[in-house]
N, C-alpha and C positions, 0 to 999 in steps of 0.2 A: 472332516470325517473323523469320528472318535474310533480309535482302535483299542480294543481290550487286550491288554497285555496279559500273558499268562501269570498266575499267581506264583510267586516265589515261595518256596517252603520255608518257614521261619527257622532261623539258626537257633539251635539249642545247644547250650554248653554245660556249665556246671548247675544242672538242676538238682533240686532236693533229692529226687530219687536216685540220681547218680551218686550224690554225696553219701546218701544212706547206704547204697550198695557197696561203695568203697569202704565205708567204715565197718560194715559187716564182714568184708572180705580181708581187712587188715589183720585181725587176730589169727585166723587159720594160716595165713601167709607168713606171719611172724613166726608161729609155732613150726611151720614147715622149714623155714630157714634155721631155726634154732635146733631142730631135730635132724638136720641133713648131713651130719657128720658120717663120713664114709660113702655118702651117696652123691658127692659132687656139689660144691657150694654154689647156690644160685647167683650169688652176687659177686663172684670172682671174675665174671665177665660183664662187659657193659650192658648187654641186653639180657635182662634177668629172665630165666625161662620160667620161673614160677609166676611172674606177672604176665607173660605172653600166654602161658597155659590158661590163666583165669580169663583173660580177655578173649582168647580163642573160643573156650567153652561158652562165655557170655555171648559172643558174636554168633556162634552156631545155634544157641538156644534162641537168640533174637531172630535169626533167619527163619527158624522153624515156626516161630510165632507169627511172622509176617504172613506165612502161608494160611494161617487160620484167620487172624484179624490184624489190621494195621493200627488199631486204636491205642494199643498198649506197647507198640513196638519202641525201641530205644534208638535214638539218633546217634550219628557218629560223635558228635561233640560230647554226649554223655559217656559213651564207650571210652573216649580219650580221657575224660575227667577220672573215671575209674582206673585207667592205666596210670595216669600221673600220680594219683593218690597211692596206688600200690607200689610204684616205683620208688617214690619218696620214702614211704614206710619201710620197704625192703632195704633201702640204702642205710637207713637208721639202724635197722635190726641186723644188718648184714655182717659179713665175715670181718671187715675192716672197721667196724664201729662197735656195736653193743657186744658182739661175740668176743672181741678183744678187750673192750673197756671193762666190762664186769670182772673178769678174772684179774685184771691189772689192779683194781682197787685195793685187794688185800694182799697182793702177791709180795711186795716188798717187806711186809711185816711177818708173814708166815715163814718165808723162805730165809729170813735173817739168821745168821749163824755167826759164831765167833771167828770162823774162817774168812767170811766175806766182810765182816765188820760193818754191815749196812746200818747197825744202830748207831755207831759213832760217825759214819760218814754223812748220812743225809736224813735219818729219821726225824731229827729235831726240826728239819725244814718243811716237813709235810704237814699241813694243817689237819686237825682231827676231823674237820667237817667235810673233807674229800676223800677220806680213807677210812677203812676199818682196820684198827690196829690191835685190838685184844686177841692175843693168840688163843686163850681159852675159849672165847667166843667163836673163833674161826675153826675150831676143832671139827664141829659137826659139818661145816661147810666143805672142808677138804676131805674128811673121812667118810661123809655120806651117811646113809642109814638115819636120816632125821627129816623132819617136816619143816618146810619153810612157813607154813601158815601158823605160826605162833607169835603172840604179841612180843615176846622178848626178841625173837629173830627179826621180826618187821621193824621193831624200834632200832635195833642195832644198824640196820641197813637204810633206815628212812632218811636221815640226814644226808649222807653221801649220794643217795639216789636222786633226792630233790636238788642237790647241788649240780650233780653232773647232768641231770634232766634240764634244769634251767639253762646250763651252759649250752646244752645241744639245741634248745629252742631259740636262744639268742643267736647262735651261730647260723642256724637255718634261716632265720629272719634276715640276717645280713646277706646271706647268699641269695635270698630273693631279691633284696635291694640291688645287689650287683647285677643279677640277671635283668632287672628292670632297666639298668643303666645301659647295657650292652645290647639289649634286644633290638632297638631301632636301627643301630649300625649294622649289626649282624643279619637281621632278618629282612630289613627293607632297603638298605643301601647295599650291602655286599651280597644279599640274597643267598646266604649259605643254605645248602641243601640238607644238613642234619641227617647224615646217613642212617644213624641209629633209630630214628623215628619213622623210617620208611615202611618197615614192616607193620608196626602198629597202625600206620595210616592206611596201608592197603587192607589190613585185616578189618578195619572198621568203616571203610566206605558204605555208605548207605545203610549204616547200622548192622554191617555184616552181610547185607543182602545183594550187594552188587560189586564186591571187591574181589579179593583173592579167593574167597571161598567159592566162587563160581568157576575157578580156573581148574580144568581137568588135570593139567600138568602138575599143579599144586597137590591135588589129591592122590595122583600116582606117587609122587615123591613122598608124600605124608605116609601112605600105606606101605611103601618099601622100607623107609627108615624105621617106621613103627614096628613092622614085622621083624626086622633084623634086631632091633633093641629088645623086643619081648623075648625072641628066641634065645638071645645071649643072656638075658636076666633069668629065664627058666633053666638054662644050662648051668648058670652059677648056683642056682638053688638045687637043681636036679641034675647032676652030671650026665644021666642017662639021655637027656634031651639034647639033641644035636645042636650046635652052635653055628653061627654063620660069621665067621671071621674074614675081615677085609683088611689086607695087609697094604699098608702105605709105606712106600720106600722113599 
């Protein structure tokens, strides 16, 4: 007797539309990180809140879309592809990478003085293709009130940018290689739980339609935390608005 087994839903991972969405979201996320001074740096903690926010909005939108039609809904693997792309891009653009690297490129040459004698100590050991050395050229960079989109300015930064960009690409490639070497041992043999990925996994179950988004407790906590944060933000901008302070001893 032949038994018809239920058809399993095909697994969809890094689809073209997921990659396209990730590429479209990388520029605004990068700008968010670069413009986050004084607002809390997203990449100073392991779970980047800018990425979680994007995936959360994407998952909610996908859940609402499933109520209309399931034809164009996004699967969990696609949401996780977007999450991974944004997390890697945020790591590169984050506080301990490009936010620090770019100011370091000309720092030793602009701040050199007779007192610290950096010129005599190490300037000759720094290749010209990894640093911007001309103090006259750096005046507009440090003093401001200038436009980056000029050929002279772009030309001055082009070689160091390509050099450091190539270094970062090579470094990321070797990091992927290391991950490939340890993946089997960590994931299949030791079965590590990877706590940092649990929230994105729960957030994207069923494309956002059957995971944590259906939890009433989550939405209660979301509303309470959001209300407190909005009140405190309004109080900072408009002191007449009452704040909600929670003291932790």
